[in-house]
N, C-alpha and C positions, 0 to 999 in steps of 0.2 A: 566136437565143438561146432557150434553153429556159425555159419559164415558171417552174418551181420554182427556177431559179437566179437569177431576176431579182427580188431582194428589194427593190431601190429602186422598181421599177415597182409591186410589190404595195403598198408603203407609200404611194406617191402615190395609187394607186387607192382604197385604204381611207380616205384622208383626204378624198376628194371627197364632197360632200354628196349627190350623186345616188345614191350606193350605199346602198340601204336595208338595214335589219336585219330582214329578213323572218323570221317564225317558221319553225322547222325543218319542220313538217308542210306548210306552204304550199310551201316550196322543193322538197320531195320529191314533191309532186303534179304538178310540171311535168315533162313527158316529156323536154324538152331538158336539164334539170338532171340527170335520171337518166341520160340518154345520155352527158353529160359525165363523170359519175362512173364509168360503165361503161368508157368509153374510157380514162380515167386509171387505173382499177384495172388494166386489161389492160396498159397501157403508160404508166407514170408519167412517163416522160421525153419524152413527146410535146411538140413545139413547139406554141405556141398556134395558129400558122397551120395546122398539120396537124390539130390537134384541131378547129378551126373548120371545116375542110373535111369532116371525118368527121361532124360533127353538123349540117352544112349551115347554118352561121351565120357572121357576120363575126367576125374576130379580136377587135375591141374588145368586141363583145357577149359573146363567150365569156370573155374576160378579166374582164369585169364580173361575169358569173355565177360564175366561180371565186372571185372575191373575196367575193361574197355567201355562197357555200357555206362559205368559210373563216370569215367573221364569224359565221355562224350555228353554227359548231362542227361542221358536218357533215364537212368536210375539216379534220382536226385537225392534221396535220403531214405534211410531206414528209420521207421518210427512206429510207435504204438499209439493207439487211440484210447484215451482215458475218458470215461463218461463225465461230462461237465457237471451233471447232477450229483454224481458221487463226490465231486470236489467242492460242492456247495454253490454251484452256479446254475440253477435250473432255468433262468430266464435268459432268452436269446433275443437280440434285436439287431436289425440292420439300421445303421445311422448314415444318412446322407449329409454331407457338409458342403456348404457354399461359403468359401472363405471371403472375408472382407478384402478390399484392395490391399495388396502387399502382404497378406497373411498366409499365402499358400504354403511356403516352407514351414511355417510354424505348426500348421495342421499336421503335416506328415511327421514332424519331430515329436509332437505331443502324442500322436497315435503310437509311435514306436516306444514311447516311455510308459504308456499305460498298459498294465498286464491284462486288463479286462478286454482290450482290443486284440483279438486273435488274428484278424485279417484287415488290411486296409488297401483299397485299390484306387488308383487315380483313374477317373473316368471322364468321358465326354458328356456334354450336355450342360444344363444349368448348374448342377452341383459338380464339384470337382473330385470329391472323394465319396466312396461307399465303404463303410466299415462293418465288420461283424463283431458285436460286443456282447459279452456275457455279464450277468449280475446275479447276486444272491436273491434279490427281490426287485420288483418294479421300482420301488422308491429309491433304490440304490443307483439307478441311472441318473438321477439328478446330479450327483456329485461328478460323474463322468461327463455328462453333457454340459454342465456349467463351465468346465474347463475349455470346451470347444467354443462355447458361445462368446467367449472373450475375443475370439478370432474370426467369427462368422456366424452364419445361421445353420441350424440343424433341423433335420426332419427324421423322426424315428418311427420305425415299424416294428412292433413286437411280434415275434414268431408265435403263432398259435399251434401249428403242427407242421410236420415235414413229410409231405407225401412222397418226395423223392430225396432220400438222404444222399450225402456225398457218395459218388461212385466214380470208378475209373472210366476213362475214355477207351473205346475199343482199340485193340491192337490191329496192326495192318491185316486186313481181311484176306489177302492173298495166301496167308499161311494159317489162318484160323478157320476160314470157312470155304476156301477154294476160289474166292473172287477178289479182285483188286478193288480198292476204294474208287467209287465213281464209275466202275465198269460193270456191265451186265455179265453174267455167266455165259460162256460161249454156248451157242445153240448146237444141238446134236444133229439138226437137220441142215442140209446145204441147199 
């Protein structure tokens, strides 16, 4: 059975008192934890037994570490990516919203209700929100944007291409490349 499909086991493990809630920084200083993250990032569907073999630990120990990483918020969710085009949403746009006075909470509430809005960020600057919005066709954006225009101004940018698709941030370098973030590799000369 694959770990991320075994919700009952994860709940049982997280209820056990021996599973500590270690701070994030402490967990990321551990080379085995970083190795587990790297292996899961490369192949999220790994069975616990295979993950344990790759990081040279027992399966129960790996399962306990994965639970700790989840509890600390380092592993936030297990998910699949489904192609929006396959779902009938080939058009992507980023929409900036500048709410009218007193309308700020309504923008966030509306964004949460609309399924076409897959991300909404509160930002600094002249606009207060940046949203990632999908549609089946360009003309379908009118219906979405009109709902926001009741509460403020919108600026829309249609995505033409994506030269850098979503990607993961690097893991702590001290365990993946031999150097610490922000530090040069020690010189062999003295």
